[in-house]
C-alpha positions as CSV (number, residue, x, y, z in Angstrom):
1,M,35.2,3.3,39.3
2,K,31.5,3.9,38.8
3,T,32.1,7.5,37.9
4,R,34.6,6.5,35.3
5,R,32.1,4.0,33.8
6,I,29.4,6.7,33.6
7,W,31.9,9.0,32.0
8,W,32.8,6.4,29.3
9,M,29.1,5.6,28.7
10,S,28.3,9.3,28.2
11,L,31.2,9.7,25.8
12,L,30.1,6.6,23.8
13,A,26.5,7.9,23.6
14,L,27.8,11.3,22.4
15,A,29.9,9.6,19.8
16,L,27.0,7.5,18.5
17,T,24.8,10.5,18.2
18,M,27.4,12.2,16.1
19,I,28.1,9.1,13.9
20,A,24.6,7.8,13.4
21,P,23.4,10.5,11.0
22,A,26.4,10.0,8.7
23,V,25.9,6.2,8.7
24,M,22.2,6.6,7.9
25,A,22.9,9.1,5.1
26,S,25.3,6.7,3.5
27,D,22.4,4.1,3.4
28,C,20.6,6.5,1.0
29,P,20.2,5.0,-2.5
30,S,21.9,7.2,-5.1
31,L,18.6,7.8,-6.9
32,L,17.1,9.3,-3.8
33,N,20.3,11.2,-2.6
34,H,19.0,14.6,-3.7
35,K,17.6,17.7,-2.0
36,F,14.9,20.0,-3.4
37,N,12.6,22.7,-2.1
38,S,8.8,22.1,-2.0
39,L,6.5,24.6,-3.9
40,Q,6.3,26.3,-0.5
41,G,10.1,26.7,-0.3
42,K,10.6,24.0,2.4
43,P,13.7,21.9,2.0
44,Q,13.0,18.2,1.2
45,D,15.7,15.6,1.5
46,F,14.7,12.7,-0.7
47,C,16.6,10.2,1.5
48,Q,13.5,10.4,3.7
49,Y,11.7,8.4,1.0
50,R,14.0,5.4,1.1
51,G,11.9,2.3,1.5
52,K,9.0,3.8,-0.4
53,V,8.0,3.2,-4.0
54,V,8.3,6.7,-5.5
55,L,6.6,7.9,-8.7
56,I,8.3,11.0,-10.1
57,V,6.3,13.1,-12.6
58,N,7.2,16.3,-14.4
59,T,4.1,18.4,-14.5
60,A,2.6,21.4,-16.2
61,S,-0.5,23.4,-15.6
62,Y,-1.4,24.2,-19.2
63,C,-0.9,20.9,-21.0
64,G,-3.2,18.4,-22.7
65,Y,-2.1,15.9,-20.1
66,T,-2.8,18.2,-17.1
67,E,-5.9,16.1,-16.4
68,Q,-3.5,13.4,-15.3
69,Y,-3.3,15.3,-11.9
70,K,-6.7,13.6,-11.1
71,G,-5.2,10.1,-11.8
72,L,-2.0,10.9,-9.9
73,Q,-4.0,12.0,-6.8
74,A,-6.2,9.0,-7.1
75,I,-3.3,6.5,-7.1
76,Y,-1.6,8.4,-4.3
77,D,-4.8,8.2,-2.2
78,K,-5.2,4.5,-3.1
79,Y,-1.6,3.3,-2.5
80,R,-0.1,5.8,0.0
81,E,-0.8,3.7,3.0
82,R,1.0,0.8,1.3
83,G,4.1,2.9,0.6
84,L,3.6,4.7,-2.7
85,L,4.7,8.3,-2.8
86,V,3.9,10.5,-5.9
87,V,6.2,13.6,-6.3
88,G,5.5,16.3,-8.9
89,F,8.2,18.4,-10.5
90,P,6.6,21.4,-12.4
91,A,8.7,22.2,-15.4
92,N,8.3,24.8,-18.2
93,D,10.5,22.8,-20.6
94,F,7.8,21.8,-23.1
95,G,5.7,24.3,-24.9
96,K,6.1,26.8,-22.1
97,Q,3.1,25.2,-20.4
98,E,4.2,26.0,-16.8
99,P,4.8,29.7,-16.9
100,G,3.6,30.6,-13.4
101,S,5.5,31.2,-10.2
102,N,5.8,28.4,-7.6
103,A,2.9,30.1,-5.7
104,E,0.8,30.1,-8.8
105,V,1.5,26.5,-9.5
106,A,0.7,25.5,-5.9
107,D,-2.6,27.5,-6.0
108,F,-3.5,25.9,-9.4
109,C,-2.8,22.3,-8.2
110,E,-4.7,22.8,-4.9
111,R,-7.7,24.7,-6.3
112,T,-8.2,22.8,-9.6
113,Y,-7.1,19.2,-8.7
114,K,-6.9,19.1,-4.9
115,V,-3.4,17.8,-5.1
116,K,-2.1,16.6,-1.8
117,F,1.0,14.7,-2.9
118,P,4.4,16.5,-2.6
119,M,5.2,19.1,-5.3
120,M,8.7,20.5,-5.7
121,E,9.7,23.9,-6.9
122,K,9.7,24.5,-10.6
123,T,12.8,23.0,-12.3
124,S,14.1,21.8,-15.6
125,V,13.9,18.1,-16.5
126,V,15.8,18.2,-19.8
127,S,19.4,18.5,-20.6
128,P,21.5,20.6,-20.3
129,Q,19.7,22.3,-17.4
130,A,18.1,19.1,-16.0
131,N,18.0,18.9,-12.2
132,P,20.4,16.2,-10.7
133,L,17.5,13.7,-10.0
134,H,16.3,13.8,-13.6
135,E,19.8,13.3,-14.8
136,A,20.2,10.3,-12.6
137,L,16.9,8.9,-13.8
138,Y,18.0,9.4,-17.4
139,K,21.2,7.5,-16.6
140,A,19.3,4.7,-15.0
141,T,16.7,4.3,-17.8
142,G,18.3,5.8,-20.9
143,E,15.1,7.8,-21.3
144,R,14.5,11.5,-20.9
145,P,11.1,13.2,-20.7
146,K,10.0,14.1,-24.2
147,W,6.9,16.0,-22.9
148,N,5.0,16.9,-19.7
149,F,3.8,14.2,-17.4
150,H,6.6,11.7,-18.1
151,K,6.8,9.3,-15.2
152,Y,9.6,7.4,-13.4
153,L,8.8,4.7,-10.9
154,I,11.5,4.0,-8.4
155,A,11.4,0.7,-6.5
156,A,11.5,0.7,-2.7
157,N,15.2,-0.5,-2.9
158,G,15.9,2.9,-4.5
159,T,17.9,1.3,-7.4
160,Q,15.4,-0.1,-9.8
161,V,13.5,2.4,-12.0
162,A,11.0,2.1,-14.8
163,S,10.1,4.9,-17.2
164,F,6.7,5.7,-18.7
165,D,6.0,8.4,-21.3
166,S,3.3,11.0,-21.1
167,K,0.7,9.0,-22.9
168,V,0.7,6.4,-20.1
169,A,-2.1,7.6,-17.8
170,P,-1.7,7.2,-14.0
171,E,-4.6,4.8,-13.9
172,S,-3.5,2.7,-16.8
173,K,-3.1,-1.1,-16.3
174,Q,0.5,-0.8,-17.4
175,L,1.5,1.6,-14.6
176,I,-0.8,0.2,-11.9
177,D,0.6,-3.3,-12.5
178,Q,4.2,-1.9,-12.1
179,I,3.1,0.0,-8.9
180,E,1.5,-3.1,-7.4
181,N,4.5,-5.3,-8.2
182,A,6.9,-2.7,-6.7
183,L,4.7,-2.5,-3.5
184,K,4.7,-6.3,-3.2
185,Q,8.5,-6.3,-3.3
186,K,8.8,-3.7,-0.5
C-alpha cells in the first residue's frame, strides 16, 4: 500500500513538472509574449519581465537623440530596484543612423554611455518589417515610431501601454510621472 502511494505521488510530481511551464507561459501578457536575442546573441524571453514596468526604446548610435542613452541609463539606475526595466532595440529605420553590426552597437553603448540595461539585436520597428513586439505596441497605442528613441511604457500588468515620441526625454516630467505612477500600481 505504501509503495503504491509513493508511486502515485511520484507520478503526480512528474505530471506537475511537465504542466507547470505551460501554465506559467499562458500567464504571459500578450505584449510580453515575445522572444528576441540580446546584442550578444543570447535568447531573451520577454515573459520573464511580467510583473515589471517595461520601457521599450528604439535606439540609434548616430542620431541627434543619441544623448538620451544617458537619461535612459539614469532612470534605469534610479528605478530598477522598484521594478523598472529599460530595453533598447537598435534600429536602422530612420536616417540609416544605426549602420553598425550588433557587436559595434554593443561596443558603442558600453564605451560611450556605459549602458547596462538590456539591448536586443538590431531590428526594424516600422511596418512592413517591424518586429512582432513593435507591431503589438502599435496595435495597443495606435502610434508607430516616427524617429529614433520613441518610447513605449508597458505597465506591470502587461496590458496597459503609453507611447512617447522621440522629443520626450527620459528624464522629462511627463515620462517620470508615468513611470512613477506605473510603479505605484505594481
